[in-house]
Backbone as CSV, one residue per row, in Angstrom:
resi,resn,N_x,N_y,N_z,CA_x,CA_y,CA_z,C_x,C_y,C_z
1,MET,0.839,-1.167,-0.001,-0.003,-0.016,0.023,0.902,1.268,0.013
2,PRO,0.632,2.273,-0.831,1.393,3.463,-0.856,1.316,4.300,0.382
3,LYS,2.348,5.043,0.627,2.409,5.913,1.839,1.270,6.890,1.878
4,SER,0.858,7.469,0.777,-0.187,8.495,0.738,-1.479,7.961,1.314
5,ARG,-1.773,6.679,1.156,-3.024,6.102,1.665,-2.954,5.908,3.179
6,LEU,-1.773,5.866,3.714,-1.610,5.588,5.151,-1.689,6.889,5.946
7,ARG,-1.671,8.038,5.296,-1.566,9.303,5.957,-2.917,9.912,6.215
8,GLY,-4.028,9.313,5.929,-5.336,9.841,6.328,-6.132,10.402,5.201
9,GLY,-5.679,10.527,4.035,-6.476,10.977,2.926,-6.534,12.556,2.788
10,ALA,-7.489,12.987,2.053,-7.609,14.437,1.737,-7.934,15.246,2.974
11,LYS,-8.816,14.716,3.831,-9.222,15.481,5.016,-8.015,15.713,5.907
12,ALA,-7.209,14.749,6.121,-6.004,14.867,6.954,-4.987,15.814,6.303
13,HIS,-4.936,15.694,5.009,-3.995,16.600,4.282,-4.416,18.073,4.432
14,ARG,-5.707,18.361,4.293,-6.221,19.691,4.450,-5.891,20.241,5.894
15,LYS,-6.069,19.350,6.833,-5.815,19.710,8.244,-4.323,20.019,8.457
16,ARG,-3.466,19.223,7.861,-2.012,19.457,8.017,-1.624,20.756,7.326
17,VAL,-2.180,21.017,6.173,-1.864,22.246,5.428,-2.395,23.454,6.191
18,GLN,-3.538,23.389,6.733,-4.120,24.476,7.516,-3.276,24.766,8.758
19,GLU,-2.849,23.729,9.464,-1.964,23.928,10.624,-0.658,24.561,10.214
20,ARG,-0.055,24.076,9.133,1.179,24.656,8.629,0.994,26.111,8.251
21,ASN,-0.027,26.459,7.566,-0.307,27.882,7.172,-0.504,28.736,8.397
22,ASN,-1.281,28.262,9.382,-1.461,29.041,10.615,-0.146,29.296,11.333
23,ARG,0.659,28.275,11.401,1.947,28.404,12.095,2.810,29.422,11.349
24,LEU,2.893,29.343,10.042,3.631,30.325,9.263,3.083,31.745,9.370
25,ARG,1.788,31.899,9.383,1.164,33.239,9.603,1.575,33.775,10.991
26,GLY,1.558,32.940,12.014,1.919,33.373,13.343,3.397,33.806,13.386
27,LEU,4.268,33.044,12.759,5.683,33.408,12.736,5.892,34.744,11.974
28,GLN,5.199,34.871,10.894,5.343,36.079,10.073,4.781,37.288,10.854
29,ARG,3.683,37.166,11.548,3.134,38.253,12.317,4.044,38.652,13.452
30,ARG,4.650,37.677,14.157,5.595,38.001,15.258,6.792,38.732,14.721
31,ALA,7.327,38.237,13.555,8.521,38.884,12.955,8.160,40.299,12.566
32,GLN,6.995,40.540,11.999,6.545,41.842,11.603,6.419,42.791,12.838
33,GLU,5.859,42.259,13.901,5.742,43.066,15.161,7.053,43.475,15.678
34,GLU,8.015,42.466,15.713,9.382,42.778,16.193,10.063,43.813,15.357
35,TYR,9.903,43.685,14.032,10.518,44.636,13.117,9.879,46.014,13.290
36,GLN,8.583,46.084,13.454,7.876,47.351,13.656,8.379,48.003,14.970
37,ALA,8.489,47.227,16.026,8.966,47.768,17.303,10.361,48.319,17.225
38,ALA,11.203,47.570,16.507,12.590,48.016,16.323,12.666,49.296,15.538
39,MET,11.830,49.389,14.500,11.859,50.572,13.646,11.278,51.772,14.472
40,MET,10.286,51.576,15.275,9.704,52.665,16.056,10.734,53.186,17.065
41,SER,11.457,52.280,17.688,12.471,52.692,18.710,13.625,53.425,17.957
42,GLN,13.957,52.971,16.770,14.969,53.685,16.012,14.513,55.103,15.628
43,ILE,13.254,55.183,15.202,12.741,56.512,14.818,12.700,57.457,16.028
44,GLU,12.263,56.902,17.172,12.230,57.746,18.358,13.591,58.214,18.760
45,SER,14.623,57.363,18.660,15.970,57.805,19.000,16.456,58.841,18.041
46,LEU,16.162,58.652,16.730,16.549,59.715,15.783,15.838,61.005,15.975
47,LYS,14.553,60.932,16.368,13.803,62.190,16.626,14.463,62.869,17.887
48,ALA,14.801,62.143,18.881,15.390,62.711,20.078,16.757,63.325,19.749
49,GLN,17.509,62.649,18.892,18.815,63.158,18.491,18.674,64.397,17.628
50,MET,17.744,64.422,16.719,17.516,65.607,15.861,16.971,66.757,16.694
51,SER,16.162,66.477,17.668,15.606,67.503,18.501,16.708,68.175,19.319
52,GLY,17.700,67.350,19.791,18.787,67.934,20.604,19.702,68.750,19.706
53,GLU,19.877,68.398,18.460,20.757,69.148,17.568,20.162,70.499,17.159
54,THR,18.876,70.590,17.044,18.264,71.781,16.554,17.738,72.668,17.710
55,GLU,18.012,72.328,18.927,17.569,73.049,20.025,18.209,74.403,20.033
56,ASN,17.455,75.447,20.259,17.959,76.791,20.280,18.572,77.076,21.667
57,THR,19.848,77.316,21.715,20.527,77.548,22.972,20.946,79.067,23.085
58,GLU,20.670,79.868,22.075,20.986,81.268,22.118,19.945,81.980,22.975
59,GLU,20.417,82.939,23.733,19.547,83.736,24.550,19.047,84.941,23.773
60,VAL,17.800,85.176,23.866,17.177,86.294,23.192,17.037,87.430,24.182
61,THR,17.666,88.573,23.878,17.599,89.694,24.763,16.698,90.765,24.241
62,SER,16.002,91.419,25.113,15.058,92.462,24.705,15.748,93.831,24.638
63,GLU,17.038,93.912,24.847,17.800,95.143,24.838,18.187,95.552,23.382
64,GLU,17.797,94.854,22.423,18.180,95.148,21.062,17.484,96.416,20.645
65,GLN,18.143,97.211,19.826,17.592,98.448,19.311,16.579,98.173,18.183
66,PRO,15.438,98.795,18.208,14.475,98.621,17.092,15.049,99.300,15.838
67,LEU,14.569,98.890,14.725,15.035,99.408,13.460,14.396,100.821,13.297
68,ASN,15.251,101.786,12.987,14.746,103.137,12.727,14.889,103.402,11.209
69,ILE,13.777,103.239,10.525,13.820,103.442,9.091,13.140,104.738,8.801
70,LYS,13.854,105.644,8.119,13.275,106.927,7.704,13.005,106.901,6.244
71,LEU,11.793,107.243,5.867,11.426,107.272,4.477,11.456,108.627,3.925
């Protein structure tokens, strides 16, 4: 008797395929979530870095002379 007849037929095959597909979808979803979390943390660190570089550290004084324009 061939091996294929010993493995349960079409119903068992569909069940095995469905289990395999579910397992692969789960793995793919977990990998996507990990990738997304890593990208978000990278983006947040870059935002913090860029925010620190563009921070205005100059003091603004109100003692500056206004412009006197004569027409």
